[in-house]
MARSETI-543323 format. One record per residue (C-alpha): x, y, z; residue number from 0; chain. Coordinates in steps of 0.2 Angstrom, whole numbers, plus 5000, padded with zeros to 4 digits. Each point is the difference from the previous one (the first is absolute). Layout:
% MARSETI-543323
R     X     Y     Z   nr  kette
R     X     Y     Z  NUM      A
...
***
This chain:
% MARSETI-543323
R     X     Y     Z   nr  kette
R  5248  5365  5537    0      A
R  5006  5017  5002    1      A
R  5008  5006  4981    2      A
R  5016  5012  4996    3      A
R  5002  5009  4983    4      A
R  5019  5000  4995    5      A
R  5010  5009  4988    6      A
R  5012  4987  4990    7      A
R  5018  5005  5000    8      A
R  5006  5003  4982    9      A
R  4998  5013  4984   10      A
R  4982  4994  4998   11      A
R  4985  5007  5012   12      A
R  4993  4984  5004   13      A
R  4988  5001  5015   14      A
R  4994  4984  5008   15      A
R  4986  4996  5013   16      A
R  5007  4984  5014   17      A
R  4993  4993  5015   18      A
R  5009  4998  5013   19      A
R  4997  4991  5018   20      A
R  4989  5010  5015   21      A
R  5017  4997  5010   22      A
R  5013  5004  4988   23      A
R  5004  5021  5005   24      A
R  4998  5006  4983   25      A
R  4998  5021  4999   26      A
R  5002  5013  4986   27      A
R  5018  5002  4997   28      A
R  5006  4984  5004   29      A
R  5012  4990  4987   30      A
R  4993  4983  4993   31      A
R  5002  4985  4989   32      A
R  4987  4995  4990   33      A
R  4996  4986  4987   34      A
R  4999  5007  4981   35      A
R  4998  4987  4991   36      A
R  5011  4987  5001   37      A
R  5012  5009  5010   38      A
R  5003  5011  5015   39      A
R  5002  5019  5000   40      A
R  5001  5012  5011   41      A
R  4991  5016  5003   42      A
R  4991  5014  5013   43      A
R  4984  5000  5009   44      A
R  4990  5016  4992   45      A
R  4985  4995  5012   46      A
R  4993  4987  5011   47      A
R  4979  4996  4999   48      A
R  4988  4990  5006   49      A
R  4995  4984  4991   50      A
R  4988  5002  4987   51      A
R  4990  4989  4988   52      A
R  5009  5000  4985   53      A
R  4991  4983  4994   54      A
R  5019  4992  4998   55      A
R  5013  4997  5012   56      A
R  5018  5010  5002   57      A
R  5013  4995  5000   58      A
R  5008  5002  5017   59      A
R  5017  5008  5003   60      A
R  5016  4989  5003   61      A
R  5008  5010  5013   62      A
R  5003  5015  5007   63      A
R  5019  5007  4996   64      A
R  5001  5011  5017   65      A
R  4985  5001  5012   66      A
R  5003  5018  5003   67      A
R  4993  5011  4986   68      A
R  5014  5010  4992   69      A
R  4987  5014  4995   70      A
R  4991  5008  5011   71      A
R  4981  5006  4996   72      A
R  5007  5016  4997   73      A
R  5012  4997  4989   74      A
R  4987  4992  4989   75      A
R  4990  5013  5000   76      A
R  5014  5011  4993   77      A
R  5003  4985  4986   78      A
R  4981  5000  4995   79      A
R  5001  5019  4999   80      A
R  5015  5002  4990   81      A
R  4992  4985  4987   82      A
R  4986  5010  4998   83      A
R  5007  5018  5000   84      A
R  5015  4995  4987   85      A
R  4993  4988  4992   86      A
R  5010  4985  5003   87      A
R  4998  4983  5002   88      A
R  4999  4994  5019   89      A
R  5015  4988  4997   90      A
R  5013  5013  4995   91      A
R  4993  5011  5016   92      A
R  5002  4985  5011   93      A
R  5018  4995  4992   94      A
R  5003  5021  5005   95      A
R  4993  4996  5019   96      A
R  5010  4981  5001   97      A
R  5017  5003  4992   98      A
R  5009  4984  4990   99      A
R  5009  4997  5016  100      A
R  4987  4999  5011  101      A
R  4988  4986  4990  102      A
R  5014  4991  4993  103      A
R  5001  4984  5010  104      A
R  5019  4997  4995  105      A
R  5002  5017  5012  106      A
R  5002  4995  5019  107      A
R  5009  5009  5017  108      A
R  5020  4998  4999  109      A
R  5006  4991  5016  110      A
R  5017  4997  5008  111      A
R  5008  4985  5010  112      A
R  5004  5009  5018  113      A
R  5008  4994  5014  114      A
R  4994  5004  5016  115      A
R  5008  4996  5017  116      A
R  4991  4988  5011  117      A
R  5010  5000  5015  118      A
R  5014  5009  5007  119      A
R  5018  4993  5000  120      A
R  5010  5001  5013  121      A
R  5020  5003  4996  122      A
R  5004  4984  5007  123      A
R  4986  4993  4987  124      A
R  5009  5013  4986  125      A
R  5017  4994  5006  126      A
R  4995  4982  4997  127      A
R  4991  5002  4984  128      A
R  5015  5010  4991  129      A
R  5012  4986  5006  130      A
R  4992  4985  4989  131      A
R  4990  5013  4987  132      A
R  5007  5019  4998  133      A
R  4986  5004  4987  134      A
R  4988  4995  5012  135      A
R  5006  5013  5012  136      A
R  5002  5014  4991  137      A
R  4982  4997  4994  138      A
R  4995  5000  5020  139      A
R  5010  5015  5002  140      A
R  4992  5008  4985  141      A
R  4983  4996  5006  142      A
R  5003  5006  5018  143      A
R  5005  5019  4996  144      A
R  4986  5001  4983  145      A
R  4984  5009  5003  146      A
R  4986  4990  5007  147      A
R  5013  4984  5000  148      A
R  4994  4998  4982  149      A
R  5011  4999  4983  150      A
R  4999  4996  4982  151      A
R  5008  4983  4998  152      A
R  5006  5007  4984  153      A
R  5012  5013  5011  154      A
R  5010  4987  5007  155      A
R  5007  4994  4985  156      A
R  5001  4986  4986  157      A
R  5001  4983  5008  158      A
R  4991  5005  5016  159      A
R  4985  4989  4997  160      A
R  5007  4983  5007  161      A
R  5005  5011  5017  162      A
R  4985  5009  5001  163      A
R  4993  4983  4999  164      A
R  5010  4994  5015  165      A
R  4997  5013  5009  166      A
R  4980  4997  4998  167      A
R  5001  4983  5005  168      A
R  5011  5004  5014  169      A
R  4984  5009  5004  170      A
R  5011  5018  5002  171      A
R  4991  5010  4985  172      A
R  4984  4997  4991  173      A
R  4998  5004  4982  174      A
R  4983  5010  4993  175      A
R  4994  5006  4985  176      A
R  4999  5019  5001  177      A
R  4991  5010  4985  178      A
R  5011  5013  4993  179      A
R  4995  5018  4994  180      A
R  5007  5002  4984  181      A
R  5002  5020  5001  182      A
R  5000  5012  4985  183      A
R  5011  5010  5005  184      A
R  5012  4988  5010  185      A
R  5015  5004  4989  186      A
R  4999  5019  5004  187      A
R  5019  5006  5006  188      A
R  4995  5015  5010  189      A
R  4993  5001  5018  190      A
R  4983  5005  5003  191      A
R  5002  5015  5016  192      A
R  4984  5005  5010  193      A
R  4993  5015  4996  194      A
R  4988  5011  5013  195      A
R  4986  5010  4996  196      A
R  5006  5017  4994  197      A
R  4991  5017  5007  198      A
R  4987  5003  4986  199      A
R  4993  5018  4996  200      A
R  4985  5008  5002  201      A
R  4993  4992  4982  202      A
R  5008  4983  5003  203      A
R  4989  5000  5017  204      A
R  4985  5006  4993  205      A
R  5001  4987  4986  206      A
R  5006  4986  5012  207      A
R  4984  5005  5012  208      A
R  4989  4996  4983  209      A
R  5007  4984  4997  210      A
R  5000  4994  5018  211      A
R  4983  5005  5002  212      A
R  4993  4990  4983  213      A
R  5010  4985  5009  214      A
R  4988  5002  5013  215      A
R  4984  5002  4991  216      A
R  5003  4997  4981  217      A
R  4991  5012  4988  218      A
R  5007  5007  4984  219      A
R  5017  4997  4994  220      A
R  5009  5014  5002  221      A
R  5012  5008  4989  222      A
R  5016  5006  5006  223      A
R  5007  5014  4988  224      A
R  5019  5003  5005  225      A
R  5013  5010  4990  226      A
R  5016  4989  4998  227      A
R  5009  5002  5016  228      A
R  4986  5002  5011  229      A
R  5002  4987  5013  230      A
R  4985  4988  4992  231      A
R  5009  4983  5006  232      A
R  5003  5007  5016  233      A
R  4981  5000  5001  234      A
R  4998  4985  4992  235      A
R  5011  4990  5012  236      A
R  4994  5009  5015  237      A
R  4980  4995  4997  238      A
R  5007  4981  4995  239      A
R  5007  5002  5019  240      A
R  4980  5006  5005  241      A
R  4993  4988  4991  242      A
R  5011  4984  5007  243      A
R  4997  5008  5018  244      A
R  4982  4998  4996  245      A
R  5002  4982  4994  246      A
R  4999  5002  4983  247      A
R  5010  4997  4985  248      A
R  5007  5009  4985  249      A
R  5002  4998  4984  250      A
R  5013  5012  4989  251      A
R  4998  5005  4982  252      A
R  5014  5005  4987  253      A
R  5001  5001  4983  254      A
R  5016  4996  4994  255      A
R  5008  4982  5008  256      A
R  5016  5013  4998  257      A
R  4995  5008  5016  258      A
R  4995  4985  5009  259      A
R  5016  4997  5009  260      A
R  5004  5019  5005  261      A
R  4981  4999  5007  262      A
R  5003  4983  5010  263      A
R  5016  5007  5008  264      A
R  4992  5015  5007  265      A
R  4984  4989  5008  266      A
R  5011  4988  5007  267      A
R  5013  5013  5007  268      A
R  4985  5008  5007  269      A
R  4991  4982  5007  270      A
R  5015  4993  5004  271      A
R  4995  4993  5014  272      A
R  4987  4991  4989  273      A
R  5011  4997  4985  274      A
R  4995  4985  4997  275      A
R  4983  5004  4997  276      A
R  5004  5010  4985  277      A
R  4996  4989  4984  278      A
R  5003  5005  4981  279      A
R  4991  4995  4986  280      A
R  5004  5005  4983  281      A
R  5002  4989  4982  282      A
R  5020  5002  5002  283      A
R  4999  4984  5015  284      A
R  5004  4983  4996  285      A
R  4986  4987  5001  286      A
R  5007  4994  5017  287      A
R  5001  5019  5008  288      A
R  4983  5004  4993  289      A
R  4992  4983  5008  290      A
R  5008  5004  5015  291      A
R  4995  5019  5002  292      A
R  4982  4998  4996  293      A
R  4996  4987  5012  294      A
R  5010  5010  5014  295      A
R  4988  5011  4994  296      A
R  4985  4991  5000  297      A
R  5003  4994  5016  298      A
R  5002  5015  5009  299      A
R  5020  4999  5003  300      A
R  5000  5014  4989  301      A
R  4992  5017  5006  302      A
R  5008  5010  4987  303      A
R  5000  4997  4982  304      A
R  5010  5012  4987  305      A
R  5000  4997  4983  306      A
R  4995  5004  4982  307      A
R  4983  4998  4990  308      A
R  4995  4983  5001  309      A
R  5004  5002  5021  310      A
R  4982  5008  5001  311      A
R  4995  4983  5001  312      A
R  5009  4993  5015  313      A
R  4990  4989  5012  314      A
R  5002  5012  5015  315      A
R  4990  4998  5015  316      A
R  4991  5013  5009  317      A
R  5005  5013  4988  318      A
R  5000  5017  5008  319      A
R  5010  5011  4988  320      A
R  5005  5002  4980  321      A
R  5015  5009  4995  322      A
R  5000  5004  4982  323      A
R  5015  5011  4997  324      A
R  5000  5012  4983  325      A
R  4984  4994  4996  326      A
R  5001  5010  4984  327      A
R  5012  4986  4993  328      A
R  4996  4990  4984  329      A
R  5008  4986  5004  330      A
R  4986  4996  5011  331      A
R  4991  4995  4985  332      A
R  5001  4982  4995  333      A
R  5003  4997  4982  334      A
R  4995  4982  4999  335      A
R  4982  4991  5007  336      A
R  4994  5005  5010  337      A
R  5004  5020  4997  338      A
R  4996  5006  5015  339      A
R  5006  5015  5008  340      A
R  5010  4998  5016  341      A
R  4995  5015  5008  342      A
R  4981  4997  4996  343      A
R  4999  4984  5004  344      A
R  5009  5004  5019  345      A
R  4986  5015  5002  346      A
R  4987  4987  4997  347      A
R  5008  4988  5010  348      A
R  5001  5013  5015  349      A
R  4982  5003  4996  350      A
R  4996  4981  5004  351      A
R  5011  4996  5014  352      A
R  4995  5016  5007  353      A
R  5018  5006  5005  354      A
R  5007  5017  4995  355      A
R  5012  5004  4984  356      A
R  5010  5013  4996  357      A
R  5006  5006  4984  358      A
R  5015  5011  4999  359      A
R  5009  5010  4986  360      A
R  5007  5017  4997  361      A
R  4990  5000  4983  362      A
R  4984  4988  5002  363      A
R  4991  4994  4984  364      A
R  4986  5014  4996  365      A
R  4989  4983  5004  366      A
R  5004  5002  5016  367      A
R  5001  5017  5002  368      A
R  4982  5001  4992  369      A
R  4993  4989  5014  370      A
R  5007  5012  5013  371      A
R  4990  5013  4991  372      A
R  4983  4989  4999  373      A
R  5000  4997  5018  374      A
R  5007  4981  4997  375      A
R  5017  5001  5008  376      A
R  5008  5010  5014  377      A
R  5013  5014  4997  378      A
R  5013  5002  5010  379      A
R  5016  5012  4995  380      A
R  5019  5001  5003  381      A
R  5002  5016  4991  382      A
R  5019  5002  5008  383      A
R  5016  4990  4999  384      A
R  5001  4990  5017  385      A
R  5019  5008  5003  386      A
R  4992  5019  4997  387      A
R  5010  5002  4985  388      A
R  4994  5009  4984  389      A
R  4996  4989  4986  390      A
R  5014  4999  4987  391      A
R  5001  5012  4987  392      A
R  4993  4996  4983  393      A
R  5009  5007  4985  394      A
R  4995  4996  4982  395      A
R  5011  5001  4985  396      A
R  4994  5000  4983  397      A
R  5010  4988  4991  398      A
R  4996  5008  4981  399      A
R  5010  5015  5007  400      A
R  5015  4988  5008  401      A
R  5001  4993  4982  402      A
R  5000  5015  4991  403      A
R  5014  5008  5013  404      A
R  5010  4983  4999  405      A
R  4999  4995  4983  406      A
R  4995  4985  5002  407      A
R  4984  4992  4995  408      A
R  5004  4985  5013  409      A
R  5005  5009  5015  410      A
R  4996  4990  5015  411      A
R  5008  5012  5015  412      A
R  4995  5019  5001  413      A
R  5013  5011  5005  414      A
R  4992  5003  5016  415      A
R  4999  4983  5005  416      A
R  5016  4995  4995  417      A
R  5007  5015  5010  418      A
R  4988  4994  5014  419      A
R  5008  4984  5001  420      A
R  5017  5007  5001  421      A
R  4995  5013  5016  422      A
R  4992  4981  5009  423      A
R  5015  4991  4997  424      A
R  5010  5014  5005  425      A
R  4990  5002  5016  426      A
R  5000  4982  5005  427      A
R  4979  4998  4995  428      A
R  4992  4988  4990  429      A
R  4990  5001  4985  430      A
R  4986  4991  4991  431      A
R  4996  4998  4980  432      A
R  4985  4994  4997  433      A
R  4995  4994  4980  434      A
R  4986  4990  4998  435      A
R  5010  4988  4987  436      A
R  5008  4988  5000  437      A
R  5016  4995  4988  438      A
R  5013  5010  4988  439      A
R  4989  5005  4986  440      A
R  4982  5000  4998  441      A
R  5002  4993  4981  442      A
R  5011  4998  4986  443      A
R  4995  5007  4984  444      A
R  5009  5005  4983  445      A
R  5000  5017  4994  446      A
R  5000  4996  4983  447      A
R  4985  4990  4998  448      A
R  4992  5003  5017  449      A
R  4998  4981  5003  450      A
R  5000  4996  5018  451      A
R  5006  4984  5007  452      A
R  4980  4995  5008  453      A
R  4997  4983  5011  454      A
R  4993  4985  4988  455      A
R  4987  4996  5013  456      A
R  4995  5016  5006  457      A
R  4995  5018  4993  458      A
R  5015  5009  5009  459      A
R  5019  5004  4995  460      A
R  5013  4990  5008  461      A
R  5010  5009  5013  462      A
R  5019  5000  5001  463      A
R  5007  4994  5016  464      A
R  5018  5004  4999  465      A
R  5007  4987  5015  466      A
R  4992  4985  4993  467      A
R  5004  5009  4981  468      A
R  4983  4993  4995  469      A
R  4985  5009  4991  470      A
R  4985  4994  5013  471      A
R  4980  5001  5000  472      A
R  4995  5008  5017  473      A
R  4981  4991  4996  474      A
R  5004  4982  4997  475      A
R  5020  4999  5004  476      A
R  5004  4993  4982  477      A
R  5021  5006  4996  478      A
R  5010  4999  4985  479      A
R  5018  5008  4996  480      A
R  5003  5016  4995  481      A
R  5001  5003  4982  482      A
R  5016  5009  4992  483      A
R  4989  5006  4985  484      A
R  4983  5005  4996  485      A
R  4991  4982  4995  486      A
R  4991  5009  4988  487      A
R  5010  5009  4990  488      A
R  5015  4996  5006  489      A
R  5007  5016  5005  490      A
R  5014  4999  5014  491      A
R  4993  5017  5008  492      A
R  4988  4992  5009  493      A
R  4998  5009  5018  494      A
R  4995  5002  5016  495      A
R  4984  5010  5006  496      A
R  4994  5005  5018  497      A
R  5008  4995  5016  498      A
R  4999  4992  5016  499      A
R  5007  4996  5017  500      A
R  5014  4991  4992  501      A
R  5006  5015  4989  502      A
R  4995  5012  5014  503      A
R  5015  4990  5011  504      A
R  5009  5000  4984  505      A
R  5001  5018  5001  506      A
R  5001  5004  5015  507      A
R  5016  4990  5002  508      A
R  5007  5010  4985  509      A
R  4994  5019  5008  510      A
R  5005  4996  5018  511      A
R  5013  4985  5000  512      A
R  5002  5001  5019  513      A
R  4983  4997  5004  514      A
R  4996  4984  5010  515      A
R  4981  4996  4991  516      A
R  4989  4983  5000  517      A
R  4986  4997  4986  518      A
R  4982  4992  5008  519      A
R  4991  4994  4986  520      A
R  4992  4983  4997  521      A
R  5014  4997  4991  522      A
R  5013  5003  5013  523      A
R  4991  4992  5015  524      A
R  4997  4982  4992  525      A
R  5012  4994  5013  526      A
R  4991  4994  5016  527      A
R  5007  5014  5013  528      A
R  5006  5011  4989  529      A
R  4986  5014  5001  530      A
R  5002  4998  5020  531      A
R  5020  5002  4999  532      A
R  5000  5012  4988  533      A
R  4985  5012  5011  534      A
R  5014  4997  5016  535      A
R  5015  5004  4989  536      A
R  4990  5017  4997  537      A
R  4993  5002  5019  538      A
R  5018  4998  5005  539      A
R  5006  5013  4990  540      A
R  5012  4988  4990  541      A
R  4990  5007  4985  542      A
R  4999  5018  4991  543      A
R  4987  5000  4990  544      A
R  4987  4984  4996  545      A
R  4991  5000  4982  546      A
R  4985  4992  5000  547      A
R  4982  4995  4992  548      A
R  4982  5002  5011  549      A
R  5010  4986  5011  550      A
R  5006  5016  5009  551      A
R  4987  5012  4998  552      A
R  4990  4996  5016  553      A
R  5000  4995  5019  554      A
R  5021  5003  5003  555      A
R  5006  5010  5012  556      A
R  5018  5005  4998  557      A
R  5003  5017  5010  558      A
R  5017  5004  4991  559      A
R  4991  5003  4985  560      A
R  5001  5018  4994  561      A
R  4996  4999  4982  562      A
R  4988  4988  4987  563      A
R  5002  5004  4981  564      A
R  4985  4993  4991  565      A
R  5005  4995  4982  566      A
R  4986  5001  4986  567      A
R  4986  5005  5011  568      A
R  4990  4999  4986  569      A
R  5000  4979  4996  570      A
R  4986  4998  5008  571      A
R  4990  5015  4995  572      A
R  4995  4998  4980  573      A
R  4992  4982  5000  574      A
R  4982  4995  4998  575      A
R  4994  5000  5017  576      A
R  4990  5011  5012  577      A
R  5008  4997  5011  578      A
R  5017  5006  4993  579      A
R  5001  5017  5007  580      A
R  4995  4993  5019  581      A
R  5015  4989  4998  582      A
R  5013  5010  4994  583      A
R  4994  5014  5015  584      A
R  5000  4982  5013  585      A
R  5018  4998  4993  586      A
R  5008  5015  5002  587      A
R  4993  5004  5017  588      A
R  5006  4984  5007  589      A
R  5018  5000  4993  590      A
R  5001  5018  5004  591      A
R  4997  4997  5017  592      A
R  5014  4987  5002  593      A
R  5012  5018  5002  594      A
R  5002  5010  5015  595      A
R  4993  4988  5013  596      A
R  5015  5002  5012  597      A
R  5006  5016  5009  598      A
R  5006  5006  4983  599      A
R  4988  5010  4987  600      A
R  4996  4991  4984  601      A
R  5000  5004  4981  602      A
R  4992  4992  4986  603      A
R  5002  5002  4981  604      A
R  4988  4996  4988  605      A
R  5006  4998  4981  606      A
R  4984  4999  4988  607      A
R  4997  5007  4983  608      A
R  4981  5007  5005  609      A
R  5004  5009  5016  610      A
R  4982  5010  5000  611      A
R  4989  4982  5001  612      A
R  4990  5003  5015  613      A
R  5006  4982  5008  614      A
R  5018  5006  4999  615      A
R  4994  5020  5006  616      A
R  4990  4992  5014  617      A
R  5014  4989  5006  618      A
R  5012  5013  4999  619      A
R  4990  5009  5015  620      A
R  4998  4984  5010  621      A
R  4980  5005  4998  622      A
R  4990  4984  4999  623      A
R  4983  5010  5002  624      A
R  5001  5010  4986  625      A
R  5004  4983  4988  626      A
R  4988  4992  5008  627      A
R  4986  5014  4998  628      A
R  5005  5002  4981  629      A
R  5001  4984  4996  630      A
R  4984  4993  5008  631      A
R  4989  5013  4991  632      A
R  5009  4995  4982  633      A
R  4996  4979  5008  634      A
R  4980  5007  5003  635      A
R  5000  5008  4983  636      A
R  5003  4982  4991  637      A
R  4992  4989  5014  638      A
R  5016  4993  5004  639      A
R  5004  4992  5018  640      A
R  4996  5005  5014  641      A
R  4983  5005  4989  642      A
R  4997  4983  4993  643      A
R  5009  4983  4998  644      A
R  5011  4999  4985  645      A
R  5003  4981  4994  646      A
R  5012  4992  4986  647      A
R  4993  4985  4987  648      A
R  5015  4992  4994  649      A
R  5001  4987  4985  650      A
R  5015  4992  4996  651      A
R  5007  4985  4985  652      A
R  5014  4997  4991  653      A
R  4989  5004  4985  654      A
R  4996  5020  4998  655      A
R  4983  4997  4990  656      A
R  4993  4986  5010  657      A
R  5004  5012  5015  658      A
R  4992  5016  4993  659      A
R  4985  4991  4993  660      A
R  4997  4990  5019  661      A
R  5001  5019  5009  662      A
R  4988  5010  4983  663      A
R  4990  4982  5006  664      A
R  5000  5004  5019  665      A
R  4998  5020  4998  666      A
R  4983  4995  4990  667      A
R  4994  4988  5013  668      A
R  5002  5013  5015  669      A
R  4991  5014  4990  670      A
R  4985  4989  5001  671      A
R  4992  5006  5019  672      A
R  5012  5008  5008  673      A
R  4998  5004  5018  674      A
R  4996  5019  5002  675      A
R  5013  5012  4997  676      A
R  5012  4987  4992  677      A
R  5012  5010  4987  678      A
R  5009  4988  4988  679      A
R  5015  5005  4993  680      A
R  5004  4994  4980  681      A
R  5009  4983  4998  682      A
R  5017  5005  4997  683      A
R  5019  4994  5000  684      A
R  5006  5003  5016  685      A
R  5016  5011  5001  686      A
R  5010  4986  5001  687      A
R  4995  4993  4987  688      A
R  5010  4983  4999  689      A
R  5007  4991  5016  690      A
R  5006  4983  5003  691      A
R  4997  4996  4983  692      A
R  4982  5004  5003  693      A
R  4989  5013  4988  694      A
R  4990  5011  5015  695      A
R  4984  5009  4997  696      A
R  4990  5010  5014  697      A
R  4985  5009  5007  698      A
R  4999  5011  5011  699      A
R  4983  5002  5013  700      A
R  4992  5012  5011  701      A
R  4987  4998  5010  702      A
R  4994  5009  5015  703      A
R  5001  4985  5009  704      A
R  5011  4983  5002  705      A
R  4989  4988  5004  706      A
R  4988  5004  4985  707      A
R  5014  5001  4986  708      A
R  5009  4984  5006  709      A
R  4984  4991  4999  710      A
R  4996  5003  4984  711      A
R  5018  4998  4993  712      A
R  4999  4980  5008  713      A
R  4982  4996  4994  714      A
R  5007  5005  4982  715      A
R  5017  4991  5003  716      A
R  4990  4986  5007  717      A
R  4988  4999  4985  718      A
R  5014  5002  4986  719      A
R  5011  4985  4994  720      A
R  5016  5007  4997  721      A
R  5011  4991  4988  722      A
R  5012  4989  5007  723      A
R  5015  5011  4997  724      A
R  4994  5015  5006  725      A
R  5000  5009  5018  726      A
R  4989  5010  5009  727      A
R  5004  5011  5016  728      A
R  4990  5011  5009  729      A
R  5009  5013  5012  730      A
R  4989  5009  5010  731      A
R  5006  5016  5007  732      A
R  5016  4999  4989  733      A
R  5014  5009  5003  734      A
R  5009  4994  4984  735      A
R  4994  5005  4984  736      A
R  5013  4994  4990  737      A
***
């Protein structure tokens, strides 16, 4: 009898072999029920092999859950690569490929009782039925005028079941169960208006031709480097249409869930005749919505899939094109096991499935740009805006001088920015204010003794939120009331320091009382559809100013925005991370790109205390090449990515000394027989020394190649018995070093 290797569902990495009969269609990727000790369990078949003499009898499979495999051999190959490269368990990877909504047997397709007309009643029949049973008459008339002469029984109103049953018995109608799709955007109010392909300029034509070429004959990944407003989305849309014309499917990845609705609208508008073939996958879907979308994709009912990071595993058949928008974004990196990078996994999936992949960005990651220099990726550039308008003028203001001029150490708005905002309101133009810090004040501090209100579970200061009148931790979510006096010295002069988006909103209301504005951040957008409604209000010019965090930094297109103000551009520049300058450059460039996207010229005002920082100066000139040349030279000197691989090994525990001792032990063992070129940093406290009540210590590791590094670390971890309350996590190609 043949045998199957089955990965058992659950937190443990349990893999067992089971036998099955020759006539049972078990293949890799199938879902099965198997005996496990004295109970039944469910699992996923990893591989199937001919029977071998093991010297003992294998237990047989109990049954097949689904005769069709849920995972293709290509997706299983991808899962194996992720497990090996990122040092993750196969169970955690399979859990990502097969979400809980799909694996759980409690979820199923939703069905609805439908009444369908079996024979057309004459006018005399209708009249005769109406005399005896008016309700039955109403139902028959409704069915006659309904599309396909079919309606949900629930549409007839309460108490209609008896009438429907009587009509069914008389042979007028039949009752059937019909599957209903739970649409993720079913409550979307706005109507989708069909759009048509726009005329492309010469640069866009060249880019589209390059994409169509690799759709026909997949080669290297293509990096589409286009300035903000250069029309990358139009290239995506026309490339997707070409892929569909070749009977291939399309996968579109966006970094933020907030960008998904607008991308979905654009694709539905362009493919209005195929609107039912557009599927959505992201973490905000309900279990039922995810179940329906996933199975629509697997069965080929959806030919375009749009989603965030996890959509990279969408089970699309005949995959022809993968589009990764804003490929530089850190949101593509998963922060829980398996800690994969969505962009890199997409590149590998394109290689395995032999399909085209396009990475698009105005500020590509240095890793991707370096790959074009090395000939691993193709490079296609859009150097000009699609509407032939110039890039916005960027002014950099030194807030040190501004604070001296205003004699206010806590000035939020410079005179230039305030005057520019007033001018835009007079002209009926719109503005965006960007600050990458939510809340009202960064901290609450006592000027007498220096005490700062800290989170009891994390090594961070509590942020004051005025709306909730609470001190909040942005790491673990802890909340406390605001003290009226210093908890240490009882001085009533305890005061707020720093500012966030809530304070910007408050001050803006005072300096521009007639302005209509809204705030977009994680606090203001908690309710479902609030983000969509706010953006729609701004788009329809009901608002003058939009205040927001990085949720508004990219992907948004508002032609009437002529001013962007960037407040405190230094926030992310002075942190212990070798990517700090790159992130600052990307953020300023992306936010600046929201201005001047229509007929009117745009202006950007950057407020900073370090105006001469290279990242800020290169962003002021929209000079990606200059910035990348300088930054790559720095990376090469210190063997940072892309000139090597960088990983972080973190140990955490509620016991500080135990966590520190464990990491020191691991450091000593990692230093024994390391692979060639491995550089092991010191065992040190993490920049965020405590989080969620756990003390954190970490080692940074660098190596020319990823596989030897992962293999070495995993071998050490497997041989080391960790204390019960100590957790070690390994993050290959780490993005977050805190």
